[in-house]
N, C-alpha and C positions, 0 to 999 in steps of 0.2 A: 782532543781530536774526536772526529766523529766516528763512529763505529759504523762500517758497513754493514749494512743490512744484506743479506741475501733476498734477492727478489723472488718473491714468491709467485708461483703461477696465479693468475686471475683464474678463479673458479667461473664455470659458464653458468650465466644467471638462468634461472629456471622462470618461464613465463608461467604467470599462474592463470587458471581458467577460469570461466564465468562462474559467480555464484549462482546458486539456486534462486535466490531472490531477483537477480537480474535476469535469468532466463524466464521465471515466473512473471515478472514485469513486460518484458516483450510478448510473451504468450497472451497476457491479458489486453496488451494494446492492439494485438494483432485481431484477437478476437472481436473488441470492439469495433474495430475499423470494417471487419468483414460483416458484422451485424448490420452496419449501417449501409454500407456500398453494395453488397450483393443484392438485398432484395430491390432496389432501385435500378440496378442493372438488369432484373429479371424483367420487370414490366415494360419500361423502356415509352411510356405513356407519353412522354414529353417528345419523343421523337415522332411517333405516330400523329401527333397533335400538329407538329412541325410539317409532316408531310402530307398531310391532309390539307393545310393551308397553303404549302405551296402548289397543290393539285389545283386547290379553289382559284389561287392567283393566277396560275397559268391558264385555267378555262375562262377567267373573266378577261385577261389579254386576248386570248382568242376570239371571244364574242366580240369585245371591241374593234379587233382587226377585222373580222368578218363584215362586221356593219360599216366599215370604211371601205373594204374592198368592194362590197356586194352594193353598196348605196341603199340599203335597206335596214329596218329596226332589227336588231338581234336583242332577244330576251333572255334573260337568266332567271327562271322561275325556280323559287325555293319551296321544298315541300317539307317543312321542319317534322312534321308528324310521321311521313314516311321516310324520313333521313336520306333525302337525296334532291338534287338540283339537276334541271334539264335545260339544253340551250336551244332555244326556239327562234323562229323567223315566221314572216307572215307569207303564206302561199300565195301563188298568183291567183287561185281561186277564192281567196280570204280564208280567214281562219289562220289557227297557227298550226306548222308542221315543225317538228324536230330536226336540227341540224344534224348532218351525219358526220359522226367522228371520223376523222381521215384515218386513225389507226385501226379502228375495229371495223369500220364501214356500217356501224350499227346506229341506233338514235343516239344522240349525245348526251347521255345521263349518267351522273356519277352517283353510286349508291355507297354510302358509307354504313357502317353496322355489318357489313358482310364479311366472310373470310376470304373472299376474292383476292384482295390485297393485303390481309392482315389487319383489316382496319375494324375489326368485330367490336372493338370499344370506344370506336370514333363516332361522335354524333355531332350533328348540326344543332348547336344549343339554342342559338337564337339567328334571326335574320330581321335585322329593323331597318327600314328605309322609310326616311321622312317621318321619324317617330311611330310608325305603323309596325308591330311585331307580325311577321308572317306566321307566327305559331297560332294566331289567334284570327288573322285576315290573310290566310293564303292565297289571296287574289293579288296581293302586292308582288310586285319583281323588280329588278334592276333591269332598264334597257339602254342601249347605246344607239345613237342615230349615225348617219352617214358622215360625221366629221368625228365620231367617238365621244360625244357628250355624254354623259350619264343621264338618265330618267328614270321615274318611278312609273311604273305602269299599273292602272289599278283595273282587275279583270272585271270587277261587279260594273263599274260605271263606264268601261271601256275607255278610259281617260288616261293621258301621259301628261306628267307634272314635272318639272325640273327636281332634280334630286338636291335638296339640301344637307342631307347627310345619310349615309348608309353604312352599316357594318354587319357582318357574320361572324358570329363565334362559334369556332371549332372546339370541340370538347373529348378529351380522351382521358378517362379515369379521372385523376384530380386536377388535370393540366388544360388550360384553355388558352388558344390564339385567337386574336381579334383580325381580321382581315376588313380593311376600310375603304370605301371608295368615295375619293373627293368630288365634290360640288364641281360643276362647271367644266374641270379638267379630266374628270374620270381616273385620276391618278390612284394608284391601288397600292396601299401600304399594308405592312403587317405588325402588328405589335404583339 
């Protein structure tokens, strides 16, 4: 016969804690992750370059729309040395006149490298239209006609040519963003 055993109460299990090695491993992983992530969060140069590129795209589209609505050429003149660009049109008396910014009611000029918008580290790295870099030939600019087609205007020769290719590179810290204007259509893309 089987002997009856008295049922013994089951003792509560004790949950064991973390070992020192496990805690140290977690601390090391968190330290490495914070050393990599926190410095990148502090600069956010990628966001500054993207914001400056969006501003440039909006201004190029505005220039194109102004050319269509006014029936006059509208120019976007880049000054890479002074780190700015200006939207211009032809005055009725001749010569160029800056468009009025509808928000600020001042001359339509966008200045990078200033602390006004937190763009102190943003720069126009290059502005190249039909192979001519505006850094070395600041007389080149992009223009839009009354149907929104893009052109390149040469201030030295006072000559307008069809745009074959055009791009502006915005740089903030180590990050760059390229804004391109397509030939014939004037389509604006960001890369």
